[in-house]
N, C-alpha and C positions, 0 to 999 in steps of 0.2 A: 245844456251842459257844455262847458268849455272844452275845446279840442286842443288847447295849448298843452305842450309837454314840457317837463322840466329839462334842463340841459343834460342831466344824467340819462333820462329816458331817451332823449333825442340821440345822444352819442351811442347808446346801446343798440337802438333800432337801426339807425343809418349812420355808420361811421363816416366822419368827415375826412377830407383829404389831408387835414392837418394832424389828425390823431387816429390813424388807421390801426386797429388792433391786429395782432398777428393771429394766425390760425390757432396756435396753442393757447393764446389768451381767450379766444372765443370758445375753445374746448373747456377751459377752466370755468368760464361763465356758464356753459351748459351743465357742467358737473355741479355747480352751485345750485342751479335751477332744479336739477333732478334731486339733489340732496334735500332741498326745501319742499319737494313734492308740489312745486308750483306748475301745474299743467298749463295754466294760461300763458305763462312765459316760455313754455317749452318750444312752441312753434317758431316764434321770433328768434330765440336763441339758436335753434337748429338752423334756421335760415341764414343767420350770420355765419355759422360754421360752413355751410354750403357755399355761401358767397365768397368766403376767403380761401376755400379749398383750391380753386384754380390758380390764383396768384402765389400760393404757398410753395416753398421749395421742397425737394424730396425728403430732406431730413425731418421737416415739420410733419409732412404727411405720414412718414413712417412712425414717428413718435405719437401721432394722434390716434392711429388705428386701435391699439389695445385699450387706450383710455376711453374711446368712444364705444368700443365693443362692451366694455364693462358697464356702460350705462343702459344697455339694451333691456335687461330684465325689469328695470324700474321706469322705463320710459312709457308715456301714455300709449295705449294700444294702436291707434291709427298712425300717428307720426313715427312710431317705432320702426316701421318698415322703411321709411325714408332715411332714418338714422342708419339702418342696416345697409342701405345702398351706399352711404358715405363710408361706412366701415369697409365694404367691398372695394370701393375706389381706393381707399388707403392701402389695402392688401395689394391691389394691382400696381400701386406706386412703391411697393417694397416693404410695407408693414409686415410684422411677424404674423404669418397666416395661422399658426397654431395658437398663438395668444388671442387671435380674433375669432377663431372658428367656433368655439363652444357656444357662446351666446347667439351667434348667427344660426347655427344648426338647430339649437333649441327653439329659436324663433320660427324657423321653417317648420319644425314639428308642430308648434302651436297653431300656425296658420293653416297647415294641412288639416289638423283636427277640426279647427273652426270651420273651414270651408266645407269639409265633409258633413258637418252638422247642418250647415245651410242647405246643402243638397238634399239631405234626408228630410229636413223640415219643409223644404219646398215640395217634395213628393208627398209628404203627409198632409199638406194643406192644398192639394189640388193639382200639383204638378204644373206642366206647361214650361215654356222657355225660361231658363234660369236668368237671373238679373244680368244686365249689361253693365259692366263696371264703369263705362264712360257715359252712358245715357240714362241709367236708372238711379233712383234715389235710395241710398242706404237705409234711411229712416223708414221708408215704405217696406223694404225687405225685412227690417227688424220687426215691424208691427205684424207682418204676415207670419213669421215663423215663431214668434214668442207665444207660448201657450202653457197654461197650468198643467203640471204633470208631465210635460215633455221638455220644455226649454224655458228656464227662468230668464229674467231681463238681462242679467250679466252675461250668461252663456249665449243668449241670442245676440248680444252686442259683439262678443268675441267671434261668433259665427259670421256675422256680417263683416267684421274687420278682416277675418281670415280670407273670406271670398274676395273682398276688394283689394287686398294687398298681397295675395299669394304670389303673383308674378314678380313682385319686387323682392320677396324673400328668395325666390328661385334664382334671381340674378345675383343676389348677395351670396347665396350658398355656392353658386358656380365659381365665384371669385376665390373662395377658400378651398373648395374641393379641387381646384386646378393644381393644388400643391400636394406632392407625394406625402410629406409628413402628416398633413391633415387627413388624407385618405387612410394612412396606416393607423393613426390614433383613433379615428372614427370607426374603423372596422374592428379594432381590438376592443374598444369600449362598448361595442354593440349599438352605437348610434346609427351607423349605416344600416344595420339590419332592421332597426325600428323604422327608419325613414323609407326603406324599400318596401316594407310591409304596408306602410301608409300609402305609398304610391300605388301599390297593387290594389288596394281596397278603394281607392279614390274613384268617384263616379261622375265628377264634374267635367264635361267634355271640353270646357273652355281652357283647360290647362293640360299641357303635354309634358310629361316627365321623362320621355325617352332619353333625351340628351343628358339630363342630370343623372339618370339611372346608370347610363353607360359610364359617365365620368366617375360616379361614386364607386363603381365596381372595378375600376382600373387597378391592376396589381402592379406593385413596384418591387424590384429586386427579388423577384419570385422565382425559385428553382422550377424547372420543367423537365421531366423525364420523357423522352420521346423514343418510342420503340417502332422500328420499321419492320412490319411483318414480311414483306416480300424478300428482303435481304437478310433478315434475322439480326440486324444490327441495332444498337442503342446509343443514345446520346443524352448527356446532361447539359441543359442550356439554362440561361437565366433571362427573364423577360421583365421589362419595365415599360409603363406608359402605353400598353396596348389596349385600345378602347373597344375593339371588336375582333371577332375571329377571322374575318376577311383579312385584316391587317396581320394577324398571327400567321395565317396560311401563306400570305405573300412572303413574309420574312423567313418562315421555315423553308420555303423553296429556295430562297436566296442563300441561306446559311448552309443547308444540307446538299442541295443540288448544285448551286453556284459554287459552294466550297469544295465540290468534288467528292463528297461522301456518299451520295446517292445518285443513281442514273436519272436522266431526264433532261428536259430543256430548262435552262435557267430563266429567271424572270428578267424582263427588260430593266436595265439599270435605272431608268427614269421612274418606272413603277416602284422599284425598291426605294428610291429616294423619297417618293411621296409617302410611302409607308413609314419612313423613318422621321425625316425632319423637314422636307420641302413642302411648300404650300402649292395648292392647285393652280391658283392664278388663272382661272378660266380654262385650263387644259382639261381634256377628257381622254385619259389613257385607260387601257383595259388590262387588268391582271387576269391570268389564266390559272385554273386549278391544277395542282400537281398531285394531290393525294385525296383519299377519303379519310376524314378525321374521325376516329372512333374511340370511345371510352373503353377502359379495360373490361367492362361487362358486355361489350359488343354493341352497345347503342351508339347511334351516330351523334356526332357533335356538329351542329350546324354553323355555317359561316356567319349567319345572322346573329348568333349569340355573342358571348364575351368569353375571354379566356378563363374567367372565374367559373365557367360551367365545367371545366375539366376537373374530374374527381381527384381528390387527394388519396393516395394509396401509400401506406407506410411513411407518412409525413411529407410526401412530395406529389405534386400534381403530375399525373401520368397520362400520356396521350399515345395512342397507337395509330400509325400511318398504314393505310392499305391502298390498294389500287383503285383508281377512279372508276366508278361504275358507269359514268357518263361525263361528257365534257362540261366544264363549268367555267364561267368568266364573270367578272364584275368590274365596276368602275374603280380605278385605282385611287388611293388616298387614305386619309385617316378620318374616322368618324368624328373624333374630337381633334380638330385642327390645332388647338392651343397646346396640346400635350405631345411632345416628340415621342416616338416609339423606338424601343431598343430590344434586340434579341441577339444574344451572343452565345457561342458554343464554349462550354467550360471543359468538357472532356468527352472522349469517345469511350463507351463501355467496352470492356474486354469481351470477347465472344461468349465466354462461359456465363458472365453476369447477364449479358443481353438475352441469352437463351433461357436462363433461369427466370428472368422477369417476364419474358414473352410467354413462357409456359403457364404463367398464372393469369393470362388474359384469355378472353373469349373472342373468336373471330366475329367480325361485324355481321350484323343482321342483314338479310336480303333487302334489296331496294324496295320490294313490295311491302315488307314488314316495316321498314323505316318510314314509308309514306302512309302506312295504314293507320 
């Protein structure tokens, strides 16, 4: 069989220095391939897009993002995850994250579902170490988990695809979830709730969703009512970009103690800066606890959680501060370094309102009960 290619095939596969296509021309070619349902040409066409991404300017990358995202639902299953990675890179280069997010998060959901099916099929067929994505053969995994009455050939294929590509979908999802408008829309639409449930049910130890979970749960422009039991005072604040309760605790101490509203020792300014916008850069600074964080029903809210754990009461997240039962400290910084944190005071409640709201809360449980 001849290995010669026509001039058109040659220019499409390996662009010459005399006729270098642009990134958007390569995107148009990939769109044509997907529209034709030509899976054989998809890989080379996607490779051309990837090869032209680096030299492309910011405007081309921004324009390419939504167009590439729109191709994700109809792309072949295995290379679809690599296309998602290019979409994520476009978002990191300034493409509209909201326009790109839907297909990326839908793809993550599909990969999670497939990977969980592989885990279940693996257990059903004898268990043992799960496949190694770098060393093992996907075809062998497919043959093992496909079985009449449990998993047909197509769903076994999707299970293998999900297992082998889930890490790529995680990275693409990170790129879109790093943007507040995406987080807000995904939370409102219920997408985040579904993904968090899938994370919680997932049993494959080779994938860690802690970081993506914290990122998806970040609240933005969120009102926070804080009631201080020892002084009987109350404060309405607004928080954005806080990825864990350690970070919130640090900034509460800065705003309320550092701002002169509550007694106590203010946080180190460097510790506060790391909780807001600064990067660690190899430093190890220590933040110290100032309060015990308690829900209105008296249950403790742990620093290891996220501000989304704070209950909503009468339409606003409500947090009660009580005296520390023991000394606490932790490494300063933000769990999600890419997202800056903000907490600002909007108003101090008048004494009557603060007293009324505090009267509707329950004092915190004992230390023994909290740890029981």
